[in-house]
MINU-217922 format. One record per residue (C-alpha): residue number from 1; residue in three letters; chain; x, y, z. Coordinates in pm, whole numbers, plus 32768, in hexadecimal, padded with zeros to 4 digits. Example, Ala and Ser with C-alpha at 12.3 -4.5 7.8 and 13.67 -1.06 7.14 Angstrom:
// MINU-217922
<site resi="1" resn="ALA" chain="A" xx="84CE" yy="7E3E" zz="830C"/>
<site resi="2" resn="SER" chain="A" xx="8557" yy="7F96" zz="82CA"/>
This chain:
// MINU-217922
<site resi="1" resn="MET" chain="A" xx="64C3" yy="7297" zz="E73A"/>
<site resi="2" resn="THR" chain="A" xx="6542" yy="714B" zz="E720"/>
<site resi="3" resn="GLU" chain="A" xx="646F" yy="6FFB" zz="E74F"/>
<site resi="4" resn="PRO" chain="A" xx="6491" yy="6F53" zz="E8AA"/>
<site resi="5" resn="GLU" chain="A" xx="652C" yy="6DFB" zz="E8CF"/>
<site resi="6" resn="TRP" chain="A" xx="63FE" yy="6D33" zz="E90F"/>
<site resi="7" resn="LEU" chain="A" xx="6410" yy="6C00" zz="E9E1"/>
<site resi="8" resn="SER" chain="A" xx="6424" yy="6AB5" zz="E926"/>
<site resi="9" resn="PRO" chain="A" xx="62D1" yy="69D6" zz="E96E"/>
<site resi="10" resn="GLU" chain="A" xx="63D1" yy="68F8" zz="EA54"/>
<site resi="11" resn="GLN" chain="A" xx="6437" yy="6A3B" zz="EB13"/>
<site resi="12" resn="LEU" chain="A" xx="62ED" yy="6ABC" zz="EB2A"/>
<site resi="13" resn="VAL" chain="A" xx="6260" yy="6979" zz="EBD4"/>
<site resi="14" resn="ALA" chain="A" xx="63A1" yy="697E" zz="ECA9"/>
<site resi="15" resn="TRP" chain="A" xx="634C" yy="6AD8" zz="ECFE"/>
<site resi="16" resn="THR" chain="A" xx="61F2" yy="6ACB" zz="ED3F"/>
<site resi="17" resn="ARG" chain="A" xx="6231" yy="699B" zz="EE22"/>
<site resi="18" resn="LEU" chain="A" xx="6322" yy="6A53" zz="EEEA"/>
<site resi="19" resn="VAL" chain="A" xx="6223" yy="6B89" zz="EF1B"/>
<site resi="20" resn="ALA" chain="A" xx="6132" yy="6A83" zz="EF90"/>
<site resi="21" resn="VAL" chain="A" xx="6218" yy="6A12" zz="F09E"/>
<site resi="22" resn="VAL" chain="A" xx="626C" yy="6B71" zz="F120"/>
<site resi="23" resn="GLU" chain="A" xx="60FC" yy="6BA8" zz="F126"/>
<site resi="24" resn="LEU" chain="A" xx="6086" yy="6A7B" zz="F1DD"/>
<site resi="25" resn="LEU" chain="A" xx="61AC" yy="6A1F" zz="F2D1"/>
<site resi="26" resn="PRO" chain="A" xx="61A9" yy="6B36" zz="F3B3"/>
<site resi="27" resn="GLY" chain="A" xx="6025" yy="6AE8" zz="F3EE"/>
<site resi="28" resn="ALA" chain="A" xx="6058" yy="698A" zz="F43E"/>
<site resi="29" resn="LEU" chain="A" xx="6176" yy="69F2" zz="F533"/>
<site resi="30" resn="ASP" chain="A" xx="60AC" yy="6B02" zz="F5DD"/>
<site resi="31" resn="THR" chain="A" xx="5F8B" yy="6A34" zz="F5FF"/>
<site resi="32" resn="GLN" chain="A" xx="6052" yy="692A" zz="F6CF"/>
<site resi="33" resn="LEU" chain="A" xx="6111" yy="6A01" zz="F798"/>
<site resi="34" resn="GLN" chain="A" xx="5FD3" yy="6AEA" zz="F7FA"/>
<site resi="35" resn="ARG" chain="A" xx="5F17" yy="699F" zz="F83A"/>
<site resi="36" resn="ASP" chain="A" xx="6029" yy="68ED" zz="F905"/>
<site resi="37" resn="ALA" chain="A" xx="60EF" yy="69FC" zz="F99D"/>
<site resi="38" resn="ASP" chain="A" xx="6024" yy="6B57" zz="F986"/>
<site resi="39" resn="LEU" chain="A" xx="6144" yy="6BE2" zz="F8A0"/>
<site resi="40" resn="THR" chain="A" xx="615B" yy="6C62" zz="F759"/>
<site resi="41" resn="HIS" chain="A" xx="6269" yy="6BDE" zz="F65C"/>
<site resi="42" resn="PHE" chain="A" xx="631A" yy="6D17" zz="F67F"/>
<site resi="43" resn="GLU" chain="A" xx="630E" yy="6D25" zz="F7F5"/>
<site resi="44" resn="TYR" chain="A" xx="639B" yy="6BC0" zz="F804"/>
<site resi="45" resn="PHE" chain="A" xx="649B" yy="6C09" zz="F6F7"/>
<site resi="46" resn="THR" chain="A" xx="6514" yy="6D3E" zz="F7EE"/>
<site resi="47" resn="LEU" chain="A" xx="653E" yy="6C4E" zz="F900"/>
<site resi="48" resn="ALA" chain="A" xx="65D8" yy="6B54" zz="F83E"/>
<site resi="49" resn="MET" chain="A" xx="66E2" yy="6C49" zz="F7B5"/>
<site resi="50" resn="LEU" chain="A" xx="6721" yy="6CC0" zz="F93B"/>
<site resi="51" resn="SER" chain="A" xx="6743" yy="6B4E" zz="F990"/>
<site resi="52" resn="GLU" chain="A" xx="6848" yy="6AF9" zz="F8BD"/>
<site resi="53" resn="ALA" chain="A" xx="6915" yy="6C31" zz="F8FF"/>
<site resi="54" resn="GLU" chain="A" xx="6A43" yy="6C42" zz="F9ED"/>
<site resi="55" resn="HIS" chain="A" xx="69AB" yy="6C82" zz="FB40"/>
<site resi="56" resn="ARG" chain="A" xx="6862" yy="6C88" zz="FA9F"/>
<site resi="57" resn="SER" chain="A" xx="6870" yy="6DF3" zz="FA6D"/>
<site resi="58" resn="LEU" chain="A" xx="6897" yy="6EC4" zz="F935"/>
<site resi="59" resn="ARG" chain="A" xx="689E" yy="7047" zz="F8EB"/>
<site resi="60" resn="MET" chain="A" xx="6748" yy="70B3" zz="F87B"/>
<site resi="61" resn="THR" chain="A" xx="67DD" yy="711E" zz="F73C"/>
<site resi="62" resn="ALA" chain="A" xx="688D" yy="6FC8" zz="F6FC"/>
<site resi="63" resn="LEU" chain="A" xx="673A" yy="6F37" zz="F758"/>
<site resi="64" resn="ALA" chain="A" xx="6672" yy="6FE8" zz="F662"/>
<site resi="65" resn="SER" chain="A" xx="6791" yy="6F80" zz="F568"/>
<site resi="66" resn="ARG" chain="A" xx="6762" yy="6E1F" zz="F598"/>
<site resi="67" resn="THR" chain="A" xx="65DF" yy="6E34" zz="F5A2"/>
<site resi="68" resn="ASN" chain="A" xx="65EE" yy="6EF0" zz="F46F"/>
<site resi="69" resn="ALA" chain="A" xx="6523" yy="7009" zz="F532"/>
<site resi="70" resn="THR" chain="A" xx="64F3" yy="717F" zz="F55B"/>
<site resi="71" resn="LEU" chain="A" xx="656A" yy="71F3" zz="F69F"/>
<site resi="72" resn="PRO" chain="A" xx="6416" yy="727F" zz="F6F0"/>
<site resi="73" resn="ARG" chain="A" xx="6378" yy="7115" zz="F695"/>
<site resi="74" resn="LEU" chain="A" xx="6470" yy="705B" zz="F763"/>
<site resi="75" resn="SER" chain="A" xx="642B" yy="7178" zz="F889"/>
<site resi="76" resn="HIS" chain="A" xx="62D5" yy="7119" zz="F89C"/>
<site resi="77" resn="VAL" chain="A" xx="62FA" yy="6F9F" zz="F885"/>
<site resi="78" resn="VAL" chain="A" xx="640E" yy="6FAF" zz="F998"/>
<site resi="79" resn="SER" chain="A" xx="630F" yy="7083" zz="FA71"/>
<site resi="80" resn="ARG" chain="A" xx="6213" yy="6F86" zz="FA57"/>
<site resi="81" resn="LEU" chain="A" xx="630A" yy="6E5A" zz="FAA9"/>
<site resi="82" resn="GLU" chain="A" xx="637A" yy="6F33" zz="FBE8"/>
<site resi="83" resn="ARG" chain="A" xx="621B" yy="6F50" zz="FC50"/>
<site resi="84" resn="ARG" chain="A" xx="6206" yy="6DD6" zz="FC32"/>
<site resi="85" resn="GLY" chain="A" xx="6354" yy="6DBA" zz="FCF2"/>
<site resi="86" resn="TYR" chain="A" xx="6404" yy="6D0F" zz="FBDB"/>
<site resi="87" resn="VAL" chain="A" xx="6502" yy="6E43" zz="FB86"/>
<site resi="88" resn="ARG" chain="A" xx="6596" yy="6F49" zz="FC46"/>
<site resi="89" resn="ARG" chain="A" xx="6657" yy="7086" zz="FBC4"/>
<site resi="90" resn="THR" chain="A" xx="67AA" yy="70DB" zz="FC53"/>
<site resi="91" resn="PRO" chain="A" xx="68A3" yy="7204" zz="FBE9"/>
<site resi="92" resn="ASP" chain="A" xx="69B4" yy="7165" zz="FB41"/>
<site resi="93" resn="VAL" chain="A" xx="6AE1" yy="7166" zz="FC35"/>
<site resi="94" resn="ASP" chain="A" xx="6BE8" yy="71F0" zz="FB1E"/>
<site resi="95" resn="ASP" chain="A" xx="6B0A" yy="72F1" zz="FA8F"/>
<site resi="96" resn="ARG" chain="A" xx="6A0D" yy="7383" zz="FB87"/>
<site resi="97" resn="ARG" chain="A" xx="693C" yy="7426" zz="FA44"/>
<site resi="98" resn="ALA" chain="A" xx="6903" yy="72C0" zz="F9E3"/>
<site resi="99" resn="ILE" chain="A" xx="67F8" yy="71E1" zz="FA55"/>
<site resi="100" resn="ASN" chain="A" xx="6801" yy="7067" zz="FA67"/>
<site resi="101" resn="ALA" chain="A" xx="66F2" yy="6F72" zz="FA64"/>
<site resi="102" resn="GLN" chain="A" xx="6732" yy="6E3F" zz="FB42"/>
<site resi="103" resn="LEU" chain="A" xx="6664" yy="6D09" zz="FB64"/>
<site resi="104" resn="THR" chain="A" xx="65F4" yy="6CB8" zz="FCD7"/>
<site resi="105" resn="ASP" chain="A" xx="65E6" yy="6B7C" zz="FD65"/>
<site resi="106" resn="GLU" chain="A" xx="6480" yy="6B64" zz="FD39"/>
<site resi="107" resn="GLY" chain="A" xx="64BC" yy="6BBA" zz="FBCB"/>
<site resi="108" resn="TRP" chain="A" xx="65B5" yy="6AAD" zz="FBA8"/>
<site resi="109" resn="GLN" chain="A" xx="64A6" yy="69B8" zz="FC2B"/>
<site resi="110" resn="LYS" chain="A" xx="63B7" yy="6A46" zz="FB42"/>
<site resi="111" resn="VAL" chain="A" xx="64A6" yy="69F3" zz="FA16"/>
<site resi="112" resn="LEU" chain="A" xx="64E6" yy="6897" zz="FAB8"/>
<site resi="113" resn="ALA" chain="A" xx="6371" yy="6847" zz="FAC3"/>
<site resi="114" resn="THR" chain="A" xx="6311" yy="68DF" zz="F97C"/>
<site resi="115" resn="ALA" chain="A" xx="6439" yy="684A" zz="F8AD"/>
<site resi="116" resn="PRO" chain="A" xx="63AF" yy="66D0" zz="F884"/>
<site resi="117" resn="GLY" chain="A" xx="6253" yy="674E" zz="F7FB"/>
<site resi="118" resn="HIS" chain="A" xx="62F3" yy="6857" zz="F709"/>
<site resi="119" resn="VAL" chain="A" xx="63E7" yy="6745" zz="F67E"/>
<site resi="120" resn="ALA" chain="A" xx="62DA" yy="666D" zz="F655"/>
<site resi="121" resn="THR" chain="A" xx="621F" yy="6755" zz="F593"/>
<site resi="122" resn="VAL" chain="A" xx="6357" yy="6790" zz="F4BC"/>
<site resi="123" resn="ARG" chain="A" xx="6375" yy="6618" zz="F49D"/>
<site resi="124" resn="ARG" chain="A" xx="6211" yy="65E4" zz="F42C"/>
<site resi="125" resn="ASN" chain="A" xx="61F0" yy="6709" zz="F336"/>
<site resi="126" resn="VAL" chain="A" xx="633B" yy="6719" zz="F290"/>
<site resi="127" resn="ILE" chain="A" xx="6460" yy="6611" zz="F30B"/>
<site resi="128" resn="ASP" chain="A" xx="63A9" yy="64D8" zz="F2F1"/>
<site resi="129" resn="ALA" chain="A" xx="6332" yy="6528" zz="F190"/>
<site resi="130" resn="LEU" chain="A" xx="64B1" yy="650E" zz="F11C"/>
<site resi="131" resn="ASP" chain="A" xx="6589" yy="63F6" zz="F113"/>
<site resi="132" resn="ASP" chain="A" xx="6710" yy="6412" zz="F155"/>
<site resi="133" resn="ARG" chain="A" xx="6750" yy="6495" zz="EFF2"/>
<site resi="134" resn="ASP" chain="A" xx="662E" yy="659A" zz="F005"/>
<site resi="135" resn="THR" chain="A" xx="66A9" yy="661D" zz="F160"/>
<site resi="136" resn="GLU" chain="A" xx="6805" yy="6641" zz="F0D6"/>
<site resi="137" resn="ASP" chain="A" xx="6768" yy="66EC" zz="EF81"/>
<site resi="138" resn="LEU" chain="A" xx="6697" yy="67C6" zz="F04C"/>
<site resi="139" resn="ARG" chain="A" xx="67DA" yy="6839" zz="F12D"/>
<site resi="140" resn="ARG" chain="A" xx="68AA" yy="6873" zz="F003"/>
<site resi="141" resn="ILE" chain="A" xx="679B" yy="6952" zz="EF47"/>
<site resi="142" resn="MET" chain="A" xx="673B" yy="6A19" zz="F069"/>
<site resi="143" resn="ALA" chain="A" xx="6899" yy="6A5E" zz="F0A5"/>
<site resi="144" resn="LYS" chain="A" xx="68B7" yy="6AE5" zz="EF44"/>
<site resi="145" resn="VAL" chain="A" xx="677E" yy="6BC6" zz="EF7E"/>
<site resi="146" resn="LEU" chain="A" xx="67F3" yy="6C45" zz="F0DB"/>
<site resi="147" resn="GLU" chain="A" xx="6945" yy="6C91" zz="F039"/>
<site resi="148" resn="ARG" chain="A" xx="687F" yy="6D8C" zz="EF5F"/>
<site resi="149" resn="LEU" chain="A" xx="6778" yy="6E05" zz="F064"/>
<site resi="150" resn="ASP" chain="A" xx="6866" yy="6E23" zz="F19F"/>
<site resi="151" resn="PRO" chain="A" xx="69B9" yy="6E54" zz="F0F5"/>
<site resi="152" resn="GLU" chain="A" xx="6A31" yy="6EFF" zz="F23A"/>
<site resi="153" resn="GLY" chain="A" xx="69B0" yy="6DB8" zz="F314"/>
<site resi="154" resn="ARG" chain="A" xx="68D7" yy="6E6F" zz="F3F8"/>
<site resi="155" resn="PHE" chain="A" xx="680D" yy="6D44" zz="F434"/>
<site resi="156" resn="GLY" chain="A" xx="6955" yy="6C86" zz="F4B5"/>
<site resi="157" resn="MET" chain="A" xx="692E" yy="6B89" zz="F3B1"/>
<site resi="158" resn="THR" chain="A" xx="6A3E" yy="6ACF" zz="F321"/>
<site resi="159" resn="THR" chain="A" xx="6A31" yy="6A86" zz="F1AD"/>
<site resi="160" resn="GLY" chain="A" xx="6B50" yy="6973" zz="F1AC"/>
<site resi="161" resn="PRO" chain="A" xx="6B23" yy="680D" zz="F1FB"/>
<site resi="162" resn="MET" chain="A" xx="6AB7" yy="67AC" zz="F35B"/>
């Protein structure tokens, strides 16, 4: 058995800081969204993905891919959002076997009302700590990591310059 290639001290610090951000940031986002909008971060992310889609509608399978959710988890969340009047499910007009999730007018209004507080939280916890060069570095670094984690582009993120 060969010896693993251990991280250098500098790499270890970078890695542990990334792990800390990955662990802490979702809680900060969830706390604000639940307090201000009575939504989890995943519920808001689901609504946001629908708000950006053509006709504010996506097949459930495409929405699951964009949110990195299993279909059962997404179905459960969409059911909760349906009960609140934010989303409706409809048969796909091109394939009656497929189901679409569509943002309702009430759901669109919820996204519009929730987005400013969410953006303020993102700014306070991440963006405002960075200068322009840091932001460019973060964009560039995350593109490289996403190329490895999401080579098929399921999240719909572009890796090139924006």
